[in-house]
C-alpha positions in Angstrom: 0.1 -0.4 0.1 2.7 1.8 0.5 4.6 1.6 -2.6 0.5 2.7 -3.9 1.1 5.7 -1.8 4.9 6.2 -3.8 3.6 5.8 -7.0 1.2 8.9 -6.6 1.4 11.6 -8.8 0.2 15.0 -8.4 0.6 15.8 -12.4 -1.1 12.9 -13.5 -4.7 13.7 -13.4 -5.1 9.8 -12.3 -3.2 9.8 -9.3 -3.2 6.1 -9.1 -1.5 3.7 -11.0 -3.0 0.9 -12.7 -2.2 -2.5 -11.7 -2.4 -5.8 -13.2 -5.1 -7.2 -10.3 -4.4 -11.3 -9.5 -7.0 -13.1 -7.9 -6.4 -16.0 -5.4 -8.9 -18.5 -4.0 -8.0 -20.6 -1.0 -10.6 -23.0 0.5 -10.4 -24.4 3.2 -13.3 -27.3 4.0 -13.5 -29.2 7.4 -16.5 -31.5 8.7 -18.4 -28.3 10.6 -17.7 -25.0 7.9 -15.7 -23.8 4.3 -13.9 -21.0 4.8 -13.2 -19.1 1.7 -10.4 -16.7 1.3 -9.8 -14.1 -1.6 -6.7 -12.7 -2.4 -6.1 -9.7 -4.6 -1.8 -9.4 -5.3 -1.0 -11.5 -2.2 -4.0 -9.2 -0.4 -6.3 -11.0 1.6 -10.1 -8.3 0.5 -12.5 -11.1 1.5 -13.3 -14.0 3.6 -15.9 -16.3 3.6 -18.0 -18.7 6.5 -19.8 -21.0 5.6 -21.6 -24.0 7.8 -22.1 -27.4 5.7 -25.8 -27.3 7.5 -26.6 -23.7 7.1 -30.5 -23.6 5.4 -30.2 -20.0 4.4 -28.3 -18.4 1.6 -29.2 -15.3 -0.7 -30.4 -16.4 -2.9 -32.5 -19.7 -2.1 -36.1 -19.5 -3.5 -38.7 -20.8 -0.9 -42.3 -21.1 -0.6 -43.3 -19.5 1.8 -46.8 -18.5 4.2 -47.9 -14.6 5.6 -47.7 -15.3 9.5 -48.5 -11.1 10.5 -49.0 -8.6 8.6 -47.6 -5.2 10.4 -49.1 -1.6 8.6 -47.5 0.3 10.7 -44.2 -1.4 9.1 -45.9 -1.8 5.3 -44.3 -5.4 5.9 -45.3 -8.5 6.4 -43.7 -11.2 7.9 -43.4 -15.0 6.4 -42.5 -18.2 7.4 -39.5 -19.8 5.3 -38.8 -22.0 8.2 -36.6 -20.0 9.7 -37.0 -19.7 14.1 -37.3 -16.0 13.3 -40.2 -14.8 11.0 -38.6 -13.5 8.1 -39.0 -10.2 6.3 -40.9 -8.3 3.6 -41.2 -5.3 3.2 -44.0 -3.5 0.5 -41.0 -2.0 -1.8 -39.6 -5.4 -1.9 -42.6 -7.1 -3.1 -42.6 -5.3 -7.1 -44.7 -4.4 -9.4 -45.4 -7.5 -10.6 -46.7 -9.2 -7.1 -49.9 -9.9 -8.7 -48.5 -12.2 -12.2 -46.2 -14.3 -9.3 -49.4 -15.3 -6.8 -51.0 -16.1 -9.5 -48.7 -18.3 -10.6 -47.6 -19.9 -7.5 -51.7 -20.5 -7.2 -52.4 -22.2 -10.0 -48.8 -24.7 -10.8 -49.9 -25.6 -6.7 -53.2 -26.0 -7.5 -52.1 -28.3 -10.9 -54.3 -25.8 -13.2 -51.0 -25.1 -15.6 -50.1 -27.2 -17.1 -46.2 -26.1 -18.2 -43.1 -23.7 -16.0 -43.8 -21.6 -19.7 -45.1 -18.3 -19.8 -45.9 -18.5 -23.1 -50.0 -18.1 -22.8 -49.5 -16.7 -19.0 -52.0 -13.8 -18.6 -49.9 -11.1 -16.9 -52.2 -9.4 -14.2 -52.0 -6.2 -13.0 -49.3 -4.0 -11.3 -49.3 -2.9 -7.9 -48.9 0.3 -7.2 -45.3 2.2 -5.4 -47.3 4.0 -2.6 -49.6 1.2 -2.0 -50.2 -1.3 1.3 -49.2 -4.5 2.3 -52.2 -5.0 3.8 -54.1 -4.3 0.4 -52.0 -7.1 -1.7 -51.4 -9.1 0.6 -53.6 -12.0 2.9 -52.5 -13.2 6.2 -51.7 -17.3 5.7 -50.9 -16.5 2.1 -48.7 -18.7 0.0 -46.4 -16.8 -1.7 -43.3 -17.6 -3.9 -40.2 -15.8 -1.8 -36.2 -15.2 -2.4 -34.0 -13.6 0.7 -32.3 -11.9 -0.2 -29.9 -11.4 2.8 -29.3 -13.2 5.0 -30.7 -13.5 8.9 -28.7 -11.1 10.8 -27.6 -10.3 14.3 -31.4 -11.1 15.9 -33.4 -10.8 13.1 -34.6 -13.3 10.8 -33.6 -13.2 6.8 -34.8 -10.1 4.6 -37.1 -11.2 1.3 -37.8 -9.9 -2.2 -40.7 -11.2 -4.2 -38.5 -10.0 -7.5 -37.7 -13.0 -8.5 -34.4 -13.9 -10.5 -32.1 -17.3 -10.8 -28.2 -15.6 -11.7 -25.9 -17.6 -13.7 -21.8 -16.9 -15.1 -23.6 -14.0 -17.9 -26.8 -13.3 -17.3 -29.6 -12.9 -14.7 -33.1 -14.5 -15.1 -36.3 -12.1 -14.2 -39.6 -13.8 -14.5 -43.0 -11.7 -15.0 -40.6 -8.9 -16.6 -40.0 -7.8 -19.9 -36.5 -5.8 -19.4 -33.4 -6.5 -21.0 -30.6 -4.3 -19.7 -26.8 -4.2 -19.4 -24.0 -4.4 -16.9 -23.0 -0.8 -16.9 -19.5 -2.3 -15.9 -19.5 -2.7 -20.0 -18.5 0.8 -21.1 -18.8 -0.1 -24.4 -21.5 1.4 -26.2 -21.0 -0.7 -29.1 -20.4 -4.1 -27.3 -23.1 -2.8 -24.6 -26.0 -3.1 -28.0 -24.6 -5.9 -29.3 -25.8 -7.8 -26.1 -28.9 -6.6 -25.7 -29.6 -6.9 -29.1 -28.2 -10.5 -29.0 -30.5 -11.6 -25.5 -33.3 -10.1 -26.8 -33.2 -12.7 -29.6 -33.0 -15.7 -27.1 -36.0 -13.9 -25.0 -38.5 -16.6 -23.7 -41.9 -14.4 -23.1 -43.0 -12.7 -19.7 -38.7 -12.9 -18.7 -36.8 -10.5 -18.7 -32.6 -10.2 -19.1 -29.8 -9.1 -17.3 -26.8 -9.5 -19.1 -23.5 -9.0 -16.9 -20.4 -7.9 -17.1 -18.7 -11.8 -17.4 -20.7 -11.7 -20.7 -18.5 -9.0 -22.3 -17.0 -10.5 -26.0 -19.2 -13.6 -25.8 -21.1 -15.4 -28.6 -25.0 -16.2 -28.8 -23.9 -19.2 -28.4 -22.9 -19.2 -24.7 -25.8 -16.7 -23.7 -28.1 -19.4 -25.1 -26.5 -22.6 -23.4 -26.7 -20.8 -20.2 -29.8 -19.6 -20.7 -31.5 -23.7 -20.9 -29.7 -24.4 -17.7 -31.6 -21.2 -16.2 -34.8 -22.4 -17.7 -33.9 -26.1 -16.3 -34.2 -24.7 -13.1 -37.4 -22.9 -13.4 -39.0 -25.6 -14.1 -37.8 -27.3 -11.7 -39.4 -25.0 -9.4 -42.9 -25.4 -11.6 -42.2 -28.7 -10.8 -41.7 -28.8 -6.8 -45.0 -26.3 -6.4 -47.6 -28.7 -7.4 -49.5 -29.7 -3.9 -46.5 -27.4 -2.4 -47.1 -26.9 1.1 -44.9 -23.9 3.3 -42.9 -23.4 4.2 -40.1 -25.4 1.9 -37.7 -24.5 -0.1 -37.7 -24.5 -4.1 -34.8 -23.6 -4.9 -30.7 -23.5 -3.7 -28.2 -20.9 -3.9 -25.1 -22.4 -5.0 -22.3 -23.2 -2.4 -20.8 -20.1 -1.2 -17.6 -21.6 -2.8 -19.5 -22.0 -6.6 -21.5 -18.6 -6.1 -18.3 -16.8 -5.6 -17.1 -18.2 -8.6 -19.5 -18.0 -10.2 -20.1 -13.6 -9.8 -16.4 -13.0 -9.6 -14.3 -15.0 -11.7 -12.7 -13.5 -14.9 -9.6 -13.9 -17.0 -7.4 -12.4 -14.0 -8.3 -15.5 -11.2 -5.2 -17.4 -11.8 -5.4 -19.9 -8.6 -8.1 -21.8 -6.4 -6.9 -24.5 -3.8 -9.2 -26.5 -2.2 -7.3 -28.9 1.1 -9.6 -31.4 0.4 -10.5 -33.8 -2.3 -14.1 -34.5 -2.2 -14.6 -30.0 -1.8 -12.0 -30.0 -4.9 -13.8 -32.5 -7.4 -16.7 -30.4 -6.7 -15.2 -27.6 -7.7 -12.8 -28.8 -10.7 -16.3 -30.2 -12.3 -18.1 -26.9 -11.8 -14.8 -24.5 -13.3 -14.9 -27.1 -16.1 -19.0 -26.8 -17.0 -18.6 -22.9 -17.1 -15.2 -22.1 -18.3 -13.0 -25.7 -19.3 -10.0 -23.8 -20.2 -9.1 -22.4 -16.8 -9.8 -25.8 -15.2 -6.7 -26.6 -15.2 -6.3 -23.5 -12.3 -7.6 -25.4 -9.3 -5.3 -27.2 -7.4 -5.3 -29.8 -4.4 -3.5 -28.5 -1.8 -1.2 -31.9 -0.2 0.4 -30.3 2.5 0.6 -31.6 5.7 0.9 -28.0 6.8 -2.8 -26.6 7.1 -3.5 -24.4 3.8 -4.4 -20.7 5.9 -1.4 -21.1 6.6 0.6 -22.0 3.5 -1.1 -18.7 2.1 -0.4 -16.5 4.4 -4.1 -16.2 5.1 -3.8 -16.7 9.1 -1.3 -14.8 9.7 -3.1 -11.8 7.5 -6.3 -12.6 9.5 -5.2 -12.0 12.4 -3.4 -8.7 11.8 -6.7 -7.9 9.8 -9.4 -7.8 12.3 -9.4 -6.4 16.0 -9.8 -2.1 16.5 -6.7 -1.6 15.2 -5.1 -1.9 11.7 -1.9 -0.9 10.7 -0.1 -0.1 7.4 3.5 -0.4 6.3 4.3 3.5 6.5 2.9 2.8 9.9 -0.2 4.8 9.8 -2.9 3.1 11.2 -6.9 2.9 11.6 -8.7 2.9 15.0 -12.4 0.6 13.3 -15.4 1.0 16.0 -18.4 0.4 15.1 -21.8 1.3 16.6 -25.3 0.3 16.4 -25.8 3.2 14.1 -23.2 3.3 11.5 -19.3 2.3 11.2 -16.7 4.9 12.4 -12.8 4.6 11.1 -10.4 7.0 12.5 -6.8 7.6 10.6 -3.4 8.5 12.3 -0.2 9.2 10.8 1.8 7.6 13.0 5.1 8.6 12.5 4.7 9.4 8.6 4.5 13.2 8.6 7.1 13.8 10.7 9.4 15.2 8.0 9.1 16.7 4.6 6.2 18.9 3.5 3.9 18.3 5.3 0.5 19.1 2.9 2.1 15.9 0.5 3.2 13.7 3.1 -0.3 13.9 4.8 -2.3 13.9 1.2 0.1 10.3 1.1 -1.2 8.9 4.7 -4.7 9.7 3.7 -4.4 8.1 0.1 -2.6 4.8 1.1 -5.8 4.6 4.3 -8.3 4.9 1.6 -7.0 1.7 -0.1 -6.3 -0.6 3.3 -9.9 1.2 4.9 -11.4 0.0 1.4 -9.9 -3.6 2.1 -11.5 -3.1 5.3 -14.5 -2.9 4.4 -14.8 -5.8 2.0 -13.0 -8.0 4.5 -14.9 -7.7 7.3 -18.1 -6.7 5.2 -19.3 -3.4 6.9 -22.3 -2.3 5.7 -24.5 1.1 6.5 -23.4 4.0 6.9 -19.6 4.2 7.5 -17.9 7.8 8.3 -14.2 8.6 7.8 -12.0 10.8 9.7 -9.5 11.1 7.6 -6.0 13.8 8.3 -6.9 17.1 8.0 -5.5 18.8 4.3 -5.9 22.2 3.5 -5.5 22.3 -0.7 -8.6 21.6 -2.0 -6.5 20.2 -5.2 -5.5 16.7 -2.4 -9.6 16.5 -1.4 -10.5 15.7 -4.8 -7.0 13.5 -5.7 -8.0 11.4 -1.9 -12.1 11.2 -3.3 -10.9 9.8 -6.5 -8.9 7.1 -4.7 -11.0 6.0 -2.5 -13.5 5.4 -5.7 -11.1 3.8 -7.3 -10.3 1.3 -4.4 -13.8 0.3 -3.9 -14.3 0.0 -7.7 -13.6 -4.0 -7.3 -16.0 -4.5 -4.3 -19.3 -6.4 -5.5 -21.8 -4.5 -3.1 -23.6 -1.3 -4.0 -22.2 1.7 -2.5 -22.2 5.8 -2.8 -18.7 7.7 -1.6 -19.7 11.4 -0.3 -16.4 14.1 -1.3 -15.3 15.2 2.4 -17.2 17.0 3.9 -16.7 20.6 5.7 -15.1 19.0 8.3 -12.8 16.6 6.9 -14.7 14.0 7.1 -16.4 11.3 4.6 -19.0 9.8 4.5 -20.0 6.1 2.5 -23.2 4.3 2.1 -22.6 0.1 1.5 -24.7 -2.7 1.1 -25.2 -5.6 3.8 -26.4 -8.7 3.0 -24.5 -10.6 5.3 -23.4 -10.2 9.3 -20.4 -8.1 9.3 -17.4 -10.7 10.0 -16.3 -10.7 13.5 -12.8 -12.2 14.6 -11.2 -11.8 17.7 -7.5 -11.9 17.1 -6.9 -11.1 21.1 -5.6 -14.4 22.3 -5.6 -15.6 26.1 -2.6 -15.7 27.8 -1.1 -19.7 28.1 1.3 -18.0 31.0 -1.7 -16.5 33.5 -5.0 -18.4 31.5 -6.4 -15.0 31.2 -6.8 -14.2 34.8 -3.7 -12.0 35.1 -1.8 -13.4 37.6 0.6 -16.0 37.4 2.4 -18.2 39.9 6.1 -16.6 41.2 8.3 -16.6 38.8 11.8 -16.4 41.4 10.2 -19.7 42.0 10.3 -21.0 38.5 14.1 -23.0 38.3 12.8 -25.1 41.9 10.2 -26.1 40.1 12.0 -27.7 37.6 14.9 -28.9 40.2 12.2 -30.3 41.9 10.2 -32.4 38.6 14.0 -33.8 37.6 14.5 -35.3 40.9 11.1 -36.8 41.1 11.6 -37.7 37.5 15.5 -39.2 38.1 13.6 -41.2 41.6 10.7 -42.6 39.4 13.9 -43.4 35.9 17.2 -43.5 37.2 18.0 -44.5 34.1 16.5 -42.5 31.8 18.1 -40.1 29.3 15.7 -36.9 29.7 15.0 -33.8 27.9 13.5 -30.6 29.2 11.3 -27.8 26.8 11.8 -24.3 27.8 10.8 -20.7 26.5 14.4 -19.2 25.3 15.3 -16.6 28.3 14.6 -19.8 30.4 17.1 -21.4 28.4 20.1 -19.0 28.9 19.2 -18.2 32.4 20.2 -22.6 32.6 23.1 -22.6 30.5 25.1 -19.3 30.1 27.8 -18.5 33.0 29.7 -20.8 35.0 28.6 -22.7 36.6 25.7 -22.7 35.1 22.7 -24.6 36.1 23.1 -27.3 33.1 26.5 -28.1 34.8 25.2 -27.8 38.4 22.3 -31.3 37.8 25.4 -33.2 35.9 27.4 -32.8 39.1 24.3 -33.6 41.5 22.6 -36.3 39.2 26.1 -37.4 37.2 23.7 -37.5 34.2 23.7 -34.7 31.3 19.8 -32.8 31.0 19.5 -31.4 27.3 17.8 -28.2 27.5 15.9 -27.2 24.2 14.9 -23.9 23.7 11.2 -22.9 21.9 9.7 -19.6 20.8 6.1 -20.7 21.2 6.0 -21.8 24.8 4.8 -19.2 27.7 8.1 -18.2 29.9 7.1 -20.1 33.2 5.5 -23.7 31.0 8.0 -26.3 30.8 8.1 -29.9 30.1 10.1 -33.2 30.1 10.8 -35.4 27.6 12.4 -38.8 27.4 14.5 -40.3 25.2 12.2 -41.2 23.0 10.6 -38.0 22.6 7.9 -38.1 24.0 6.3 -35.8 26.9 6.8 -36.8 30.2 3.2 -36.4 32.2 3.9 -34.8 36.1 0.4 -34.9 38.7 
């Protein structure tokens, strides 16, 4: 990050050098959960956890029933099988609600002969300013899709605007919309894609073209459309005589859904530590991008995969209240019920040189780290950033551009406002899952968290006592004692040292081995087979 700051050229309209971003996905699979780390140029930018028994994922489609209508909130609570009723607001119903309800009821009652909407009579749209009680009734069956996962004490948030996403296109039933991702900037390519999808669009289905479709042939898009229509047909078949709550379509597991959404040519390695999971990911990659299937690797080392690729170290250094950057500047991140606050501190960075330039460099470095932290922790809602004060108006414009560039790769919807007259930057960021919180503090192994240890002055007396006890019970044993390096130095340095005194007392040379992982007050005895000698 400091390199980015140093590479800033104030004479250039673009203050940040564009660099090639290489992405790696490191997947750690255990019997109870899957941990997924996304690295960009070696830096950890996203961290995802998924329990293997998770029942509710964003994108899942359910048949639910209205449990309660809340006129004051203009919303309803829906039973989809979660311990907390899911929340459905009027604004998430979508204008085509009546068509969705009619289709669901006809499919449940067996009045429809096909999942196709060719002959389906679309119903009048609902108005944007209507009331929930006017369009839905208690106990009514309803087709819903999870918009947000359960967060804290809240149940899932739902939408009635059903979408079935693929890698290149998104299928939207009951609409006739054809849209192209704004990230495809070339107007000719946008026009070409719009014409292509319009030519293959089924009646009463809309299609949204994703960024990954840029440059693709109509055959690729049509092949994916066939797969999505098969999923829609699967929903139709399950609706027959269905009783809520019932899951009708399950989103891909977290790893493959991330692959579907973010995979591009800069994705250069996917590492999986489990053979079964590796086979699944390999098969998925072969189906969506055969030319890139070779980037999937199986981690065979006995060393944990997160340790081997430096993920564990980055997790420890990136979470917690304080995040330190390469230059010595650091961020303090605080969360409240209403918002998140980030304070930028320069450390020793602005003590030398031109102060205005140094402050700008610290703020630029901090902007990149803040963008990474928001993705990594999945911080959502309102974020207030207190940058170091800058007096030069041009520097403020540069910082705003840097922050927008840094967040361009963030898949969550976000809005960034210019610096206020108080020097604060306000950001809103979409949140669809609980914030990732990892406690990086460790319980002190010497005191076990109570703040007290046995008298250190008695440590060598305790070692002497235990050594004598062991030699009385096994006089012919070849012994080794493992201790902290400080204690090793105390026992072996000088003349006569404690190790020599043991030899003169017991006529036996006791090997002393330092181990930096040991707390200062811990010691362990081992026999000639390197087996630990446990003392009661």
